[in-house]
N, C-alpha and C positions, 0 to 999 in steps of 0.2 A: 388377458391382455389389459394393458393400461395405457391411457394417453400419456404423453410426455408431460409431466407436471410443470407449471410455471414456477420458477425459482426467482424470488425477488432479492436482488443483490444490492449492496451498498458499496460503490467503488470509492477507494481511497486514493490519495496522492502517493502512497508508498510504492516504491519500485525496486526490482532486483533483476539480475540477468539469469536466464535459464536457457541452456543450450545455445547461447549467443543471441537469444531474443530478449528484447526489453519487455519485462513483465510487470503488470500492475496488480495491486492487491485489491481483493473484493471480499466481503463477508456477507453471510446470510444465516438465517435460522431455517432449517429444513427438516421436517419430520422428527422433531425432538432433539436435534443436535445443532450446534453452531459450527459452521464451516468457514475456513479461510481458503480462498483460491488465489492463484497467481495465473494471470492470463496475458496473452500477447495480442495486440491489435495488428501485428505484422502478418498474421494468418487469419483471414476473415472467415471464421467459423463460429457458430453460436453453440457448439457442442463441447462436451467434456466427458469425463469418466462417469460411469454409473448413470444416475438421473440428474446429475448436476450440469446445468446448461443455462443459456440465456444471457451470457456475457457478450460484449461486442468484439470477441476474439476467442481464439482457441485457449482452453484451460490447459496449462502445462503442469500444474501442481495443485493439489487440494487436500486438506486434512480437516478432521473434526477437532474441536477444542481439547479433547483428551488424547489425541493422536491414536485413538483406537482404530481409525480408518484413515489411510493416507494413500494417495495416488500421486506418483511422480513420473513424468515422461522421461524415458531413458534414451530414446532416439526418435527421429522423425524423418520419414521418406516422403517427399512430395513428388507429384507427377509420375507415379509408378504405374506400370501396366499390370494390373491385377487380374489374374485369370482365376475364375472360380469354376471348378468342375460341375458339370450338369447334375451329377448324382448328389453333390452337396446342396445345390439349389433345391432339388426335389426333396431331399431330406428335410431341409428347413421349412419348405412349404407344407410338408406332411405334418411336422411337429407343430407348426403354427395353427393348423386346423384343429389340433387337440387343446389349444390354449383356452383357459378360463379367465374370467375377469379378475383383475388383480385383487379387488376387494374380497372376492370369494376365496382366493388363494391365501390371503392373510387370515381370514376367518378359519380356514382349515388348519393353517399353521398354528394359530393361537390355540385352537382346540387340542391339537396334538401336544403342544407345550404344556397346557394345563393338565391334560391327562397324565403326562409323564411326571409332572410335579405332584399330582395327587397320589400316584403310585409310590413315589419316593416318601412322601409324608406318611402314607399308610404303613410303610415298612418300619417306621420308628416304633419303639416300645410305647405302650400306653402311658399317657401323662407327659410325653415329651413335648416340649415347647419348640416351635419352629417358626422363624420369621423369614418369610420368602421375600425376595426382591420383586419389584413390579415385573410382571410377566415379560415384557419386551425390553427391559432395561439394558440388556447386553446385546440386543439385536441392532443391526444397522439402522433400521427404521423404528424409532421408539414410538412415534405417533404418526397419524395420518390426517390429511385434510378433512376427510368426511367424518372423522370422529367428533369434531366440534359441533356437528349438526345432529348427532345421535343423542337420544335421551337415555339416562342410566336405567 
C-alpha cells in the first residue's frame, strides 16, 4: 500500500475547453517525469488519474512531456446511482489484505527487472559490449521520493 503522494503543481493562466468545461493548465515534476495537466474548477474534486492529484478541481487531461503516458477524459457522469455488488466489495477487501508497502513492491519489481536484464546480457557471446538504459527509464515511475534520502 502507498499513501497518496503530494504533487506540487504550478498553475498557469493558459486555458482550453474540454467536454464543455473551462480547463486551466498546470505543470509538475513527479517521479522523474514532467507532467502537464488540464483541470476544471467547475467540478470540485482534488483527484485525477493514476497518482496525479492535488489541483483545485478535477483533472480532465494529463500527459508527460514525452507523451509516453497520457490520460484524457472521454465522458463524465455526475450524480449517478452506482451500485457495487457485495461480492465485488468482498473481493477488493480480500485483495487489500494481501497488499504490501509500495516501496517493497518497487524493490521486488526492480530486482525482477535487473535479473531479466542480467539473463539477457549473459546470453550474448563473450566479449560483446552492451549499454543498458537506466533500469526504470521506460517505466511510468522513473524515480521516487524516498530515493533522495537513500545512500548509494
